[in-house]
VEXDRENVO-93707 format. One record per residue (C-alpha): residue number from 1; residue in one letter; x, y, z. Coordinates in nm, 2 decimals, decimal comma, always signed. Each point is the difference from the previous one (the first is absolute). Example, Ala and Ser with C-alpha at 12.3 -4.5 7.8 and 13.67 -1.06 7.14 Angstrom:
2
  seq  type       x       y       z
    1     a   +1,23   -0,45   +0,78
    2     s   +0,14   +0,34   -0,07
***
This chain:
358
  seq  type       x       y       z
    1     m   -2,97   -4,65   -3,12
    2     n   +0,12   +0,15   -0,33
    3     s   -0,24   +0,22   -0,20
    4     g   -0,11   -0,13   -0,33
    5     l   +0,16   +0,30   -0,16
    6     i   +0,34   -0,09   +0,13
    7     s   +0,05   -0,23   -0,30
    8     q   +0,04   +0,31   -0,22
    9     l   +0,34   +0,06   +0,16
   10     s   +0,11   -0,33   +0,15
   11     l   +0,09   -0,16   -0,33
   12     s   +0,21   -0,31   -0,02
   13     r   +0,35   +0,12   +0,08
   14     r   +0,15   -0,18   -0,29
   15     d   -0,27   +0,12   -0,24
   16     a   +0,06   +0,36   +0,11
   17     l   +0,37   -0,03   -0,05
   18     k   -0,04   -0,15   -0,35
   19     h   -0,25   +0,28   -0,08
   20     s   +0,24   +0,27   +0,12
   21     l   +0,28   -0,13   -0,22
   22     a   -0,22   -0,04   -0,30
   23     w   -0,17   +0,34   +0,02
   24     g   +0,16   +0,21   +0,27
   25     v   +0,28   +0,15   -0,21
   26     a   -0,21   +0,04   -0,32
   27     a   -0,27   +0,18   +0,19
   28     s   +0,23   +0,22   +0,20
   29     g   -0,03   +0,29   -0,23
   30     v   -0,37   +0,03   +0,07
   31     t   -0,03   -0,09   +0,36
   32     g   +0,16   +0,10   +0,33
   33     a   +0,21   +0,30   -0,10
   34     s   -0,20   +0,10   -0,30
   35     a   -0,16   +0,34   -0,05
   36     a   -0,35   -0,15   -0,01
   37     t   -0,26   +0,16   +0,22
   38     g   -0,33   -0,11   +0,14
   39     y   -0,11   -0,33   +0,15
   40     d   +0,19   -0,29   -0,14
   41     k   +0,01   -0,34   +0,16
   42     l   +0,35   -0,12   +0,10
   43     d   +0,14   -0,32   -0,12
   44     y   +0,12   -0,16   +0,33
   45     a   +0,21   -0,25   -0,19
   46     d   +0,20   +0,28   -0,17
   47     p   +0,32   +0,12   +0,19
   48     v   -0,04   +0,35   -0,14
   49     d   -0,36   +0,03   +0,13
   50     n   +0,12   -0,13   +0,33
   51     l   +0,27   +0,27   +0,01
   52     y   -0,26   +0,26   -0,08
   53     a   -0,23   -0,13   +0,28
   54     f   +0,29   -0,01   +0,25
   55     a   +0,10   +0,35   -0,09
   56     k   -0,35   +0,13   +0,07
   57     i   -0,03   -0,19   +0,33
   58     w   +0,35   +0,06   +0,14
   59     a   +0,05   +0,35   -0,13
   60     s   -0,15   +0,24   -0,26
   61     l   +0,07   +0,05   -0,37
   62     d   -0,07   +0,38   +0,01
   63     e   +0,11   +0,20   +0,31
   64     p   +0,17   -0,12   +0,31
   65     v   -0,23   -0,15   +0,26
   66     i   +0,06   -0,05   +0,37
   67     g   -0,13   -0,29   +0,21
   68     g   +0,04   -0,10   +0,36
   69     f   +0,03   -0,31   +0,22
   70     h   -0,06   -0,04   +0,38
   71     g   -0,04   -0,28   +0,25
   72     l   +0,18   -0,19   +0,28
   73     m   +0,31   -0,21   +0,04
   74     y   +0,03   -0,30   +0,24
   75     a   +0,30   -0,17   +0,14
   76     r   +0,02   -0,38   +0,04
   77     i   +0,25   -0,16   +0,22
   78     g   +0,03   -0,38   -0,03
   79     d   -0,34   -0,16   +0,06
   80     r   -0,13   +0,29   +0,21
   81     r   -0,30   +0,19   -0,12
   82     m   +0,06   +0,30   -0,22
   83     v   -0,01   +0,34   +0,17
   84     p   -0,06   +0,34   -0,16
   85     v   +0,31   +0,22   +0,01
   86     f   -0,07   +0,31   -0,21
   87     g   -0,20   +0,13   -0,29
   88     y   +0,14   +0,01   -0,35
   89     t   -0,11   +0,26   -0,25
   90     g   +0,13   +0,20   -0,30
   91     t   -0,05   +0,12   -0,35
   92     g   +0,08   -0,06   -0,36
   93     v   +0,00   +0,25   -0,28
   94     l   -0,02   -0,18   -0,34
   95     l   -0,01   +0,06   -0,37
   96     a   +0,02   -0,24   -0,30
   97     k   +0,06   +0,02   -0,37
   98     f   +0,05   -0,23   -0,30
   99     d   +0,30   +0,02   -0,23
  100     e   +0,02   -0,06   -0,37
  101     n   +0,06   -0,38   +0,07
  102     q   -0,32   -0,02   +0,21
  103     d   +0,20   -0,05   +0,31
  104     l   -0,13   +0,16   +0,32
  105     w   +0,20   +0,25   +0,20
  106     i   -0,10   +0,08   +0,36
  107     k   +0,14   +0,29   +0,20
  108     s   -0,07   +0,03   +0,38
  109     r   +0,11   +0,17   +0,32
  110     e   -0,09   -0,18   +0,32
  111     t   +0,00   +0,06   +0,38
  112     g   -0,05   -0,24   +0,29
  113     y   -0,04   +0,10   +0,36
  114     f   -0,06   -0,18   +0,33
  115     t   -0,27   +0,15   +0,23
  116     d   -0,12   -0,02   +0,35
  117     l   -0,27   -0,26   +0,05
  118     e   -0,23   +0,22   +0,20
  119     t   +0,05   +0,35   -0,14
  120     g   +0,10   -0,07   -0,36
  121     e   +0,29   +0,25   +0,02
  122     v   +0,32   -0,07   -0,19
  123     l   +0,26   -0,14   +0,24
  124     e   +0,35   +0,15   +0,03
  125     t   +0,09   -0,25   +0,27
  126     w   -0,16   -0,33   +0,09
  127     y   +0,02   -0,19   +0,33
  128     n   +0,09   -0,36   -0,08
  129     p   -0,19   -0,21   +0,26
  130     f   +0,21   -0,31   -0,07
  131     t   +0,34   +0,16   +0,06
  132     e   -0,14   +0,27   +0,23
  133     r   +0,19   +0,27   -0,20
  134     d   -0,10   +0,32   -0,17
  135     v   +0,12   +0,00   -0,37
  136     e   +0,00   +0,27   -0,26
  137     v   -0,24   -0,08   -0,28
  138     y   +0,12   -0,03   -0,37
  139     h   -0,25   +0,16   -0,24
  140     f   -0,01   -0,14   -0,35
  141     y   +0,06   +0,26   -0,28
  142     n   +0,01   -0,19   -0,33
  143     d   +0,11   +0,29   -0,22
  144     v   -0,10   +0,00   -0,37
  145     l   -0,02   -0,36   -0,11
  146     v   -0,03   -0,05   -0,38
  147     g   -0,03   -0,34   -0,16
  148     k   -0,11   -0,17   -0,32
  149     i   -0,23   -0,31   -0,03
  150     g   +0,00   -0,19   -0,33
  151     k   -0,24   -0,26   -0,13
  152     e   +0,14   -0,27   +0,24
  153     i   -0,05   -0,02   +0,37
  154     p   +0,29   +0,18   +0,16
  155     k   +0,26   -0,15   +0,23
  156     f   +0,17   +0,20   +0,28
  157     f   +0,36   -0,04   +0,08
  158     f   +0,08   +0,10   +0,36
  159     g   +0,29   -0,09   +0,24
  160     a   +0,34   -0,12   -0,11
  161     e   +0,15   -0,20   -0,29
  162     g   -0,14   -0,35   +0,00
  163     d   -0,34   +0,09   +0,15
  164     s   -0,29   -0,13   -0,19
  165     p   -0,24   +0,26   -0,16
  166     t   -0,36   +0,04   +0,11
  167     l   -0,27   -0,08   -0,26
  168     m   -0,29   +0,24   +0,05
  169     n   -0,33   -0,18   +0,07
  170     e   +0,15   -0,35   +0,04
  171     g   -0,28   -0,24   +0,05
  172     t   -0,24   +0,18   -0,24
  173     v   +0,22   +0,04   -0,31
  174     f   +0,13   -0,30   -0,19
  175     p   +0,24   -0,05   -0,29
  176     d   -0,09   -0,06   -0,36
  177     d   +0,15   -0,27   -0,21
  178     d   +0,32   +0,20   -0,05
  179     g   +0,04   +0,05   +0,37
  180     r   -0,10   +0,37   -0,02
  181     y   -0,25   +0,17   +0,24
  182     p   -0,22   +0,23   -0,21
  183     f   -0,13   +0,30   +0,19
  184     i   -0,35   -0,15   +0,07
  185     l   -0,14   +0,09   +0,34
  186     p   -0,24   -0,22   +0,21
  187     f   -0,31   +0,22   -0,04
  188     q   -0,33   -0,14   +0,14
  189     q   -0,35   +0,14   -0,06
  190     y   -0,29   -0,03   +0,25
  191     g   -0,33   +0,15   -0,08
  192     d   -0,04   +0,25   -0,28
  193     d   +0,27   +0,24   +0,08
  194     d   +0,23   -0,12   +0,28
  195     l   +0,34   -0,09   -0,13
  196     l   +0,25   -0,15   +0,24
  197     l   +0,38   -0,02   -0,04
  198     s   +0,27   -0,15   +0,22
  199     w   +0,36   +0,13   -0,01
  200     d   +0,28   -0,17   +0,19
  201     y   +0,37   +0,02   +0,07
  202     t   +0,18   -0,26   +0,21
  203     h   +0,37   +0,07   +0,03
  204     e   +0,30   -0,17   +0,16
  205     y   +0,35   +0,15   -0,03
  206     t   +0,32   +0,11   +0,18
  207     n   -0,07   +0,26   +0,26
  208     p   +0,16   +0,34   -0,09
  209     v   -0,01   +0,09   +0,37
  210     t   +0,27   -0,25   +0,09
  211     p   +0,06   -0,13   +0,35
  212     e   +0,36   +0,11   -0,03
  213     g   -0,08   +0,36   -0,07
  214     w   -0,33   +0,04   +0,20
  215     p   +0,00   -0,26   +0,27
  216     r   -0,30   +0,16   +0,18
  217     s   -0,20   +0,07   -0,31
  218     s   +0,06   -0,32   -0,19
  219     t   -0,20   -0,31   +0,07
  220     g   +0,24   -0,22   -0,20
  221     s   +0,16   -0,06   -0,33
  222     r   -0,32   -0,08   -0,19
  223     i   -0,34   +0,17   -0,03
  224     s   -0,33   -0,11   -0,16
  225     p   -0,24   +0,29   -0,02
  226     s   -0,33   -0,05   -0,19
  227     e   -0,28   +0,23   -0,10
  228     h   -0,35   -0,09   -0,11
  229     f   -0,28   +0,21   -0,15
  230     t   -0,36   -0,08   -0,08
  231     f   -0,15   +0,27   -0,23
  232     n   -0,37   +0,07   -0,06
  233     v   -0,08   +0,22   -0,30
  234     s   -0,29   +0,08   -0,23
  235     k   +0,02   -0,20   -0,32
  236     q   -0,20   +0,26   -0,20
  237     q   +0,23   +0,28   +0,11
  238     l   +0,31   -0,21   -0,07
  239     e   -0,11   -0,06   -0,36
  240     d   -0,11   +0,36   -0,06
  241     r   +0,28   +0,14   -0,23
  242     d   -0,10   +0,35   +0,09
  243     l   +0,10   -0,05   +0,36
  244     p   +0,38   +0,03   +0,07
  245     m   -0,03   -0,19   +0,33
  246     v   -0,24   -0,20   +0,21
  247     r   -0,06   +0,03   +0,37
  248     f   +0,10   -0,30   +0,20
  249     h   -0,04   -0,13   +0,35
  250     a   +0,24   -0,27   +0,11
  251     g   +0,10   -0,21   +0,29
  252     f   +0,37   +0,02   +0,06
  253     s   +0,19   -0,24   +0,22
  254     r   +0,37   -0,07   +0,06
  255     i   +0,22   -0,23   +0,21
  256     s   +0,37   +0,02   +0,06
  257     q   +0,27   +0,00   +0,25
  258     f   +0,00   +0,29   +0,25
  259     w   +0,07   +0,34   -0,15
  260     p   +0,37   +0,10   +0,07
  261     f   -0,09   +0,30   +0,21
  262     m   -0,17   -0,23   +0,26
  263     e   +0,35   -0,11   +0,10
  264     m   -0,08   -0,37   +0,05
  265     g   +0,34   -0,12   -0,12
  266     g   +0,19   -0,20   +0,26
  267     t   -0,30   -0,05   +0,22
  268     p   -0,21   -0,31   +0,07
  269     y   -0,27   +0,15   -0,23
  270     a   +0,20   +0,04   -0,32
  271     d   -0,17   -0,30   -0,16
  272     g   -0,34   +0,14   +0,04
  273     a   -0,23   +0,13   -0,27
  274     l   -0,19   +0,32   -0,08
  275     f   -0,34   -0,01   -0,16
  276     g   -0,20   +0,29   -0,13
  277     r   -0,36   +0,04   -0,12
  278     m   -0,08   +0,32   -0,17
  279     f   -0,26   +0,18   -0,21
  280     s   +0,12   +0,15   -0,33
  281     h   -0,20   +0,22   -0,24
  282     k   +0,05   +0,25   -0,29
  283     g   -0,21   +0,21   -0,23
  284     l   -0,16   +0,28   +0,20
  285     g   +0,06   +0,36   -0,09
  286     g   +0,29   +0,19   +0,14
  287     y   +0,14   -0,15   +0,32
  288     d   -0,33   -0,15   +0,12
  289     d   +0,15   -0,36   +0,01
  290     v   +0,28   +0,11   +0,23
  291     p   -0,06   -0,04   +0,38
  292     p   -0,02   +0,36   +0,14
  293     k   +0,28   -0,04   +0,26
  294     v   +0,23   -0,15   -0,26
  295     l   -0,08   +0,28   -0,24
  296     a   +0,08   +0,27   +0,27
  297     y   +0,33   -0,17   +0,08
  298     i   +0,11   -0,02   -0,37
  299     e   -0,11   +0,36   -0,06
  300     k   +0,22   +0,12   +0,29
  301     n   +0,30   -0,22   -0,05
  302     a   +0,02   -0,14   -0,36
  303     p   -0,24   +0,18   -0,23
  304     e   +0,19   -0,11   -0,31
  305     f   -0,14   -0,35   +0,07
  306     l   -0,35   +0,12   -0,10
  307     e   +0,11   +0,05   -0,36
  308     l   +0,21   -0,15   -0,28
  309     p   +0,29   +0,15   -0,20
  310     d   -0,03   +0,02   -0,38
  311     h   +0,28   -0,24   -0,08
  312     w   -0,03   -0,37   -0,08
  313     n   +0,35   -0,11   +0,08
  314     l   +0,01   -0,37   +0,09
  315     d   +0,08   -0,04   +0,37
  316     n   -0,09   -0,26   +0,26
  317     s   +0,28   +0,06   +0,24
  318     r   -0,23   +0,06   +0,30
  319     v   -0,28   -0,25   -0,08
  320     e   +0,13   -0,25   +0,25
  321     t   -0,04   +0,13   +0,36
  322     w   +0,28   -0,20   +0,17
  323     k   +0,24   +0,13   -0,27
  324     a   -0,13   +0,35   +0,06
  325     y   +0,06   -0,04   +0,37
  326     a   +0,36   -0,12   -0,06
  327     i   +0,09   +0,31   -0,21
  328     d   -0,19   +0,25   +0,22
  329     v   +0,11   -0,11   +0,35
  330     p   +0,37   -0,01   +0,09
  331     p   +0,12   -0,35   +0,12
  332     e   -0,01   -0,06   +0,38
  333     n   +0,34   -0,16   -0,05
  334     r   +0,22   +0,31   -0,07
  335     a   +0,27   -0,22   -0,16
  336     y   -0,24   -0,14   -0,26
  337     a   +0,05   +0,13   -0,35
  338     w   -0,30   +0,22   -0,10
  339     q   -0,11   +0,16   -0,32
  340     p   -0,28   +0,25   +0,07
  341     g   -0,25   +0,10   -0,27
  342     d   -0,05   +0,35   -0,13
  343     f   -0,36   +0,03   +0,12
  344     m   -0,04   +0,20   +0,32
  345     v   -0,28   -0,15   +0,21
  346     p   -0,24   +0,28   +0,11
  347     t   -0,09   -0,14   +0,34
  348     g   +0,06   -0,29   +0,24
  349     r   +0,30   -0,22   +0,04
  350     g   +0,24   +0,06   -0,27
  351     a   -0,08   +0,38   +0,00
  352     s   +0,13   +0,06   +0,35
  353     s   +0,28   -0,25   +0,00
  354     r   +0,14   +0,12   -0,34
  355     s   +0,00   +0,36   +0,11
  356     a   +0,16   -0,09   +0,33
  357     g   +0,26   -0,21   -0,17
  358     s   -0,06   -0,29   +0,23
***
């Protein structure tokens, strides 16, 4: 049952959009990116205030902040029950800023590791119980991602020419009379201070890990990964202009085809699905949000992923994990034309195979 206070934020979607167009731009000089300090209620129908809120939740407007995620992944084959296969954990170091146009820039550096279900240790090899083979694990190192979000909901272009873009938060954002999607997020309030936010991506595009180049790693010509977050933050802290960020706790879930390193391609299991349910959180001091075993692994093998460089050069070349795999890991078909990336993977598949020239 909805709290009576939820009506503060759950305005009529059409009324909110009209309000944002009438007042959002005019008010932008004194809202989200302004120099104002102290407690100041946000206008949740204003795209600039929504950008400000998102910056404080996802990242920080002052110094880089690091968050962590951790949980389990399950495999589903046909109509059989899902079975846990490994843990999934990692980090994100993030920083945000506004430019002179009140557009939001976000810079991040991310890791993703697969862990042993019982010990929680980062895996270098994984026994695939379906194919009964040991495979080398691919660790995700998404190096320095820098992007800009304007006052409209962003679209993501992955895959090949002709693939449809992904509209962020499809299902909770809707167009205005001009067909635009103002950056208005689906906040909900319960109680005096509990503010909830959902954040969704549902992709479908051409698989960069092609069956022709990586017949074992590729599950087919198309992939459809999706990620879903449910944030819980303090409304009072979010609206305090003296605070550059707000602590969040989130549920994080994802579903996709099998990861390429699992080598399900060409097997009876290639059409299966991988589901993950994770915790995610950010806002504690130092590295206190990072799972200790992950922190130790990064400090030993890739300490640069605990910090951010000074530059703000636009780059999203590694934001898509299948594409990163395709430029990090040499094709299994040696005759397949391959264009490797410049980034050198610190550990896991891609690091060893590149150095061995295989």
